[in-house]
Z-matrix of the N, CA and C atoms (Angstrom, degrees):
N
C 1 1.448
C 2 1.524 1 109.12
N 3 1.322 2 117.25 1 138.84
C 4 1.458 3 122.89 2 -177.63
C 5 1.521 4 110.81 3 -105.31
N 6 1.338 5 116.33 4 148.77
C 7 1.459 6 121.55 5 175.97
C 8 1.517 7 111.67 6 -86.00
N 9 1.320 8 117.28 7 -4.73
C 10 1.465 9 120.82 8 -179.51
C 11 1.516 10 110.14 9 -76.61
N 12 1.351 11 116.58 10 140.91
C 13 1.470 12 119.55 11 176.40
C 14 1.521 13 110.45 12 -65.20
N 15 1.332 14 117.93 13 159.77
C 16 1.464 15 120.65 14 178.14
C 17 1.525 16 110.80 15 -58.56
N 18 1.310 17 116.70 16 149.25
C 19 1.464 18 122.53 17 -177.23
C 20 1.525 19 112.13 18 -56.04
N 21 1.312 20 118.14 19 -35.73
C 22 1.458 21 120.66 20 -178.88
C 23 1.521 22 111.48 21 -61.58
N 24 1.332 23 118.36 22 -35.94
C 25 1.463 24 120.26 23 -179.30
C 26 1.526 25 111.60 24 -77.75
N 27 1.309 26 117.99 25 -15.99
C 28 1.460 27 121.83 26 178.98
C 29 1.521 28 112.69 27 -89.31
N 30 1.301 29 116.85 28 -10.65
C 31 1.457 30 121.56 29 -174.31
C 32 1.525 31 112.01 30 -53.65
N 33 1.323 32 118.72 31 -36.75
C 34 1.458 33 121.88 32 -178.99
C 35 1.529 34 110.88 33 -128.72
N 36 1.316 35 116.43 34 38.41
C 37 1.455 36 121.93 35 -179.10
C 38 1.522 37 110.11 36 -65.83
N 39 1.335 38 115.86 37 127.66
C 40 1.464 39 121.93 38 175.86
C 41 1.510 40 107.52 39 -138.30
N 42 1.309 41 115.70 40 136.56
C 43 1.459 42 121.36 41 178.74
C 44 1.523 43 108.99 42 -132.10
N 45 1.319 44 116.19 43 163.78
C 46 1.458 45 121.56 44 172.62
C 47 1.521 46 105.78 45 -99.28
N 48 1.336 47 117.72 46 137.76
C 49 1.464 48 119.51 47 -175.59
C 50 1.527 49 112.71 48 -69.11
N 51 1.316 50 115.62 49 150.00
C 52 1.459 51 121.58 50 176.45
C 53 1.524 52 110.90 51 -70.21
N 54 1.303 53 116.84 52 -28.42
C 55 1.463 54 123.55 53 -179.66
C 56 1.526 55 108.19 54 -132.15
N 57 1.344 56 118.95 55 139.57
C 58 1.463 57 120.10 56 177.48
C 59 1.529 58 112.88 57 -56.98
N 60 1.329 59 117.44 58 -31.55
C 61 1.465 60 120.34 59 -178.98
C 62 1.526 61 112.71 60 -63.75
N 63 1.321 62 117.36 61 -19.94
C 64 1.467 63 120.37 62 177.59
C 65 1.531 64 111.37 63 -65.12
N 66 1.349 65 116.21 64 -23.48
C 67 1.467 66 120.11 65 179.41
C 68 1.524 67 112.15 66 -66.03
N 69 1.330 68 117.90 67 -22.27
C 70 1.466 69 121.82 68 -178.66
C 71 1.523 70 111.85 69 -116.69
N 72 1.314 71 116.80 70 7.15
C 73 1.469 72 122.37 71 180.00
C 74 1.526 73 109.03 72 -84.22
N 75 1.310 74 116.53 73 105.51
C 76 1.466 75 120.57 74 -176.68
C 77 1.524 76 113.06 75 -76.37
N 78 1.325 77 117.70 76 1.66
C 79 1.458 78 120.19 77 173.34
C 80 1.526 79 110.95 78 -93.29
N 81 1.335 80 116.33 79 0.39
C 82 1.468 81 121.71 80 179.56
C 83 1.528 82 110.11 81 -118.28
N 84 1.291 83 115.56 82 150.20
C 85 1.465 84 121.48 83 175.60
C 86 1.531 85 107.93 84 -68.75
N 87 1.317 86 118.09 85 131.30
C 88 1.464 87 119.86 86 -179.79
C 89 1.535 88 113.99 87 -73.53
N 90 1.302 89 117.86 88 -7.78
C 91 1.468 90 120.91 89 179.00
C 92 1.528 91 111.53 90 -97.54
N 93 1.333 92 117.38 91 -48.74
C 94 1.468 93 119.94 92 -175.41
C 95 1.534 94 112.80 93 -114.17
N 96 1.335 95 117.26 94 -8.37
C 97 1.461 96 125.22 95 176.32
C 98 1.528 97 114.14 96 66.29
N 99 1.324 98 116.12 97 19.56
C 100 1.473 99 120.49 98 172.02
C 101 1.524 100 108.11 99 -74.64
N 102 1.328 101 116.61 100 157.74
C 103 1.463 102 120.62 101 176.77
C 104 1.525 103 108.83 102 -66.58
N 105 1.324 104 115.07 103 135.79
C 106 1.466 105 120.39 104 178.82
C 107 1.519 106 110.36 105 -89.91
N 108 1.323 107 115.43 106 143.71
C 109 1.463 108 120.96 107 173.61
C 110 1.520 109 110.34 108 -117.68
N 111 1.328 110 116.17 109 -0.91
C 112 1.461 111 121.72 110 -179.97
C 113 1.513 112 109.50 111 -171.44
N 114 1.327 113 116.13 112 -167.04
C 115 1.459 114 121.21 113 -178.07
C 116 1.528 115 112.80 114 -76.42
N 117 1.310 116 117.85 115 -12.02
C 118 1.464 117 121.88 116 176.44
C 119 1.530 118 107.02 117 -117.78
N 120 1.344 119 115.49 118 129.03
C 121 1.463 120 120.20 119 -179.17
C 122 1.530 121 110.31 120 -65.04
N 123 1.321 122 116.12 121 129.79
C 124 1.457 123 121.00 122 178.98
C 125 1.511 124 113.08 123 -74.40
N 126 1.325 125 118.36 124 -15.89
C 127 1.462 126 121.89 125 -179.75
C 128 1.515 127 112.26 126 -92.26
N 129 1.340 128 117.06 127 -53.56
C 130 1.471 129 118.74 128 -175.43
C 131 1.524 130 113.26 129 -108.64
N 132 1.333 131 117.38 130 -8.25
C 133 1.457 132 120.69 131 175.74
C 134 1.518 133 115.91 132 83.11
N 135 1.337 134 118.36 133 4.61
C 136 1.462 135 119.69 134 -179.49
C 137 1.522 136 110.06 135 -62.72
N 138 1.329 137 115.89 136 127.97
C 139 1.466 138 122.56 137 179.97
C 140 1.529 139 108.46 138 -88.37
N 141 1.312 140 116.65 139 115.93
C 142 1.457 141 121.38 140 -179.12
C 143 1.525 142 112.18 141 -99.87
N 144 1.304 143 116.80 142 7.60
C 145 1.460 144 121.16 143 178.63
C 146 1.513 145 112.08 144 -90.20
N 147 1.321 146 116.62 145 36.55
C 148 1.464 147 121.92 146 -179.01
C 149 1.526 148 108.88 147 -125.29
N 150 1.341 149 118.06 148 156.61
C 151 1.470 150 120.63 149 -179.33
C 152 1.532 151 114.04 150 -56.54
N 153 1.325 152 117.58 151 -32.70
C 154 1.463 153 120.50 152 -179.10
C 155 1.526 154 112.89 153 -63.38
N 156 1.327 155 117.56 154 -18.86
C 157 1.466 156 120.68 155 179.31
C 158 1.525 157 110.85 156 -61.88
N 159 1.324 158 117.21 157 -35.32
C 160 1.463 159 120.68 158 177.64
C 161 1.521 160 110.12 159 -66.10
N 162 1.319 161 116.23 160 -42.47
C 163 1.466 162 121.08 161 177.60
C 164 1.531 163 110.78 162 -64.08
N 165 1.330 164 117.07 163 -38.86
C 166 1.460 165 121.66 164 178.83
C 167 1.527 166 110.66 165 -64.56
N 168 1.332 167 117.60 166 -41.98
C 169 1.462 168 120.85 167 177.13
C 170 1.530 169 110.33 168 -63.42
N 171 1.322 170 117.38 169 -40.46
C 172 1.471 171 120.81 170 177.92
C 173 1.533 172 110.52 171 -62.50
N 174 1.326 173 116.84 172 -41.24
C 175 1.468 174 120.73 173 178.29
C 176 1.531 175 110.08 174 -64.58
N 177 1.325 176 117.08 175 -42.66
C 178 1.457 177 120.92 176 177.58
C 179 1.523 178 111.82 177 -62.62
N 180 1.325 179 116.18 178 -36.81
C 181 1.465 180 121.03 179 178.44
C 182 1.529 181 110.04 180 -64.92
N 183 1.318 182 116.81 181 -41.70
C 184 1.473 183 119.70 182 178.25
C 185 1.530 184 110.86 183 -63.51
N 186 1.321 185 117.25 184 -42.76
C 187 1.470 186 120.65 185 178.77
C 188 1.525 187 109.52 186 -63.07
N 189 1.331 188 117.07 187 -43.93
C 190 1.468 189 121.94 188 178.86
C 191 1.528 190 110.45 189 -59.17
N 192 1.328 191 117.28 190 -46.81
C 193 1.465 192 121.23 191 -179.43
C 194 1.527 193 110.87 192 -66.46
N 195 1.334 194 117.20 193 -40.70
C 196 1.466 195 120.31 194 177.65
C 197 1.529 196 110.79 195 -63.99
N 198 1.323 197 117.65 196 -38.29
C 199 1.468 198 120.32 197 177.84
C 200 1.523 199 110.17 198 -64.78
N 201 1.323 200 117.74 199 -36.67
C 202 1.468 201 120.82 200 175.80
C 203 1.520 202 110.67 201 -61.92
N 204 1.339 203 116.85 202 -44.38
C 205 1.462 204 120.73 203 177.34
C 206 1.525 205 110.86 204 -64.75
N 207 1.322 206 117.06 205 -38.38
C 208 1.462 207 121.73 206 177.89
C 209 1.527 208 110.36 207 -61.95
N 210 1.318 209 116.57 208 -43.78
C 211 1.462 210 120.10 209 178.60
C 212 1.531 211 111.46 210 -65.11
N 213 1.335 212 117.73 211 -36.89
C 214 1.464 213 121.29 212 176.78
C 215 1.531 214 110.46 213 -63.63
N 216 1.332 215 116.72 214 -40.37
C 217 1.468 216 120.05 215 177.15
C 218 1.524 217 111.07 216 -61.81
N 219 1.324 218 116.81 217 -43.69
C 220 1.465 219 120.52 218 178.31
C 221 1.522 220 109.84 219 -60.45
N 222 1.332 221 117.32 220 -43.26
C 223 1.465 222 121.17 221 179.26
C 224 1.524 223 110.43 222 -61.15
N 225 1.356 224 116.97 223 -45.76
C 226 1.470 225 120.14 224 178.92
C 227 1.528 226 111.21 225 -64.32
N 228 1.334 227 116.69 226 -39.90
C 229 1.462 228 119.81 227 178.91
C 230 1.526 229 111.11 228 -62.74
N 231 1.335 230 115.99 229 -41.93
C 232 1.476 231 119.26 230 179.52
C 233 1.526 232 110.92 231 -66.06
N 234 1.333 233 117.48 232 -38.68
C 235 1.464 234 120.81 233 178.33
C 236 1.526 235 110.12 234 -65.65
N 237 1.340 236 116.54 235 -43.25
C 238 1.463 237 120.21 236 178.25
C 239 1.526 238 110.86 237 -64.27
N 240 1.315 239 116.17 238 -38.83
C 241 1.459 240 120.66 239 178.46
C 242 1.523 241 110.16 240 -62.52
N 243 1.322 242 116.85 241 -44.78
C 244 1.466 243 120.64 242 178.88
C 245 1.532 244 110.44 243 -61.62
N 246 1.329 245 117.18 244 -39.86
C 247 1.463 246 120.68 245 178.46
C 248 1.528 247 110.66 246 -65.71
N 249 1.343 248 116.95 247 -42.16
C 250 1.472 249 120.44 248 177.93
C 251 1.519 250 110.67 249 -61.88
N 252 1.322 251 115.67 250 -43.45
C 253 1.458 252 119.69 251 -178.72
C 254 1.522 253 110.78 252 -66.22
N 255 1.327 254 117.08 253 -34.21
C 256 1.459 255 120.66 254 177.13
C 257 1.530 256 109.82 255 -68.31
N 258 1.345 257 116.95 256 -38.16
C 259 1.463 258 120.94 257 178.81
C 260 1.526 259 111.58 258 -73.22
N 261 1.318 260 117.76 259 -20.95
C 262 1.460 261 120.58 260 -177.35
C 263 1.524 262 110.91 261 -57.67
N 264 1.283 263 117.00 262 -35.38
C 265 1.461 264 121.05 263 177.02
C 266 1.521 265 112.05 264 -69.42
N 267 1.341 266 115.88 265 -20.01
C 268 1.458 267 120.58 266 179.37
C 269 1.525 268 111.38 267 -91.96
N 270 1.337 269 117.81 268 1.34
C 271 1.455 270 120.86 269 174.29
C 272 1.507 271 116.38 270 101.98
N 273 1.335 272 119.76 271 8.45
C 274 1.467 273 120.83 272 -179.36
C 275 1.518 274 108.89 273 -133.03
N 276 1.340 275 116.90 274 131.24
C 277 1.459 276 122.22 275 178.34
C 278 1.524 277 108.22 276 -129.89
N 279 1.337 278 118.07 277 127.73
C 280 1.463 279 121.05 278 176.64
C 281 1.516 280 108.72 279 -73.20
N 282 1.320 281 115.92 280 141.04
C 283 1.454 282 120.28 281 -178.13
C 284 1.514 283 110.50 282 -106.56
N 285 1.310 284 116.15 283 136.93
C 286 1.452 285 121.67 284 172.62
C 287 1.512 286 106.47 285 -99.04
N 288 1.319 287 115.74 286 133.05
C 289 1.453 288 120.48 287 -178.84
C 290 1.523 289 108.75 288 -121.52
N 291 1.332 290 118.20 289 120.78
C 292 1.464 291 119.91 290 178.75
C 293 1.524 292 110.25 291 -55.94
N 294 1.320 293 116.76 292 135.39
C 295 1.448 294 122.08 293 177.81
C 296 1.516 295 113.86 294 83.32
N 297 1.327 296 118.69 295 -8.41
C 298 1.461 297 120.94 296 179.07
C 299 1.516 298 109.34 297 -75.38
N 300 1.315 299 116.27 298 153.15
C 301 1.458 300 118.96 299 176.21
C 302 1.516 301 108.41 300 -67.44
N 303 1.314 302 115.65 301 158.97
C 304 1.462 303 120.26 302 -178.39
C 305 1.522 304 110.96 303 -58.26
N 306 1.338 305 118.22 304 -45.41
C 307 1.459 306 121.73 305 -178.49
C 308 1.520 307 110.32 306 -64.54
N 309 1.332 308 117.19 307 -43.61
C 310 1.461 309 120.29 308 -179.42
C 311 1.518 310 111.08 309 -65.35
N 312 1.317 311 116.89 310 -42.29
C 313 1.461 312 120.08 311 179.62
C 314 1.516 313 110.90 312 -65.88
N 315 1.322 314 116.95 313 -37.68
C 316 1.457 315 120.17 314 -178.88
C 317 1.518 316 111.72 315 -71.31
N 318 1.346 317 117.72 316 -30.35
C 319 1.454 318 119.77 317 -176.51
C 320 1.521 319 113.17 318 -93.65
N 321 1.324 320 118.02 319 -12.60
C 322 1.456 321 120.54 320 -179.07
C 323 1.518 322 110.02 321 -71.41
N 324 1.316 323 116.48 322 127.81
C 325 1.461 324 121.08 323 177.74
C 326 1.514 325 108.34 324 -126.22
N 327 1.290 326 115.99 325 137.33
C 328 1.447 327 121.96 326 179.10
C 329 1.513 328 107.50 327 -113.85
N 330 1.340 329 117.89 328 125.86
C 331 1.463 330 118.06 329 178.72
C 332 1.522 331 110.00 330 -65.68
N 333 1.299 332 115.63 331 149.72
C 334 1.452 333 119.95 332 178.36
C 335 1.534 334 108.44 333 -71.23
N 336 1.317 335 118.05 334 159.56
C 337 1.470 336 120.31 335 178.78
C 338 1.526 337 111.92 336 -56.12
N 339 1.333 338 117.68 337 -36.60
C 340 1.455 339 121.04 338 -179.94
C 341 1.523 340 110.55 339 -64.33
N 342 1.335 341 118.85 340 -38.50
C 343 1.456 342 122.27 341 179.91
C 344 1.528 343 111.12 342 -70.73
N 345 1.316 344 117.44 343 -33.34
C 346 1.458 345 121.21 344 -179.57
C 347 1.513 346 111.42 345 -69.38
N 348 1.334 347 118.45 346 -31.73
C 349 1.467 348 123.52 347 -178.54
C 350 1.519 349 109.61 348 -78.63
N 351 1.312 350 118.48 349 -34.05
C 352 1.457 351 122.15 350 -174.28
C 353 1.483 352 115.18 351 -67.58
C-alpha cells in the first residue's frame, strides 16, 4: 500500500511553498514543491520540459522579489511604529487614517491629550 494520493487527485496539485525561496528553486517542482529528479515531477506529474516552464520560473521570481519587498515594508512599518510609540511618551502620536494615502497617513500627527490642554 502506498501513502501517495491517487494519480487523479495529483493531476492539478498546487501548493504554496513553505519558504519564498522555493519559488526560485529549480530543484523543486513549481506546482507542488517536491524535489525534482527530472523534467517531470515524480509527485504531481507536471512536465517542465516545455517552453512555458521558463515563463513560470520568471513569474515565480517576480513573486519572490515582491515578497522580499513586502517583508521590507513590514520591517519599516514595525520600526516606524516603535519610533511612534517611543515618541508617545513625549506627547506626539502618529495617526493612521483608513483610506488615507500612505504619505498622508505617515505624516499625520495627532497631539496627545496632555499637549492639547497645555
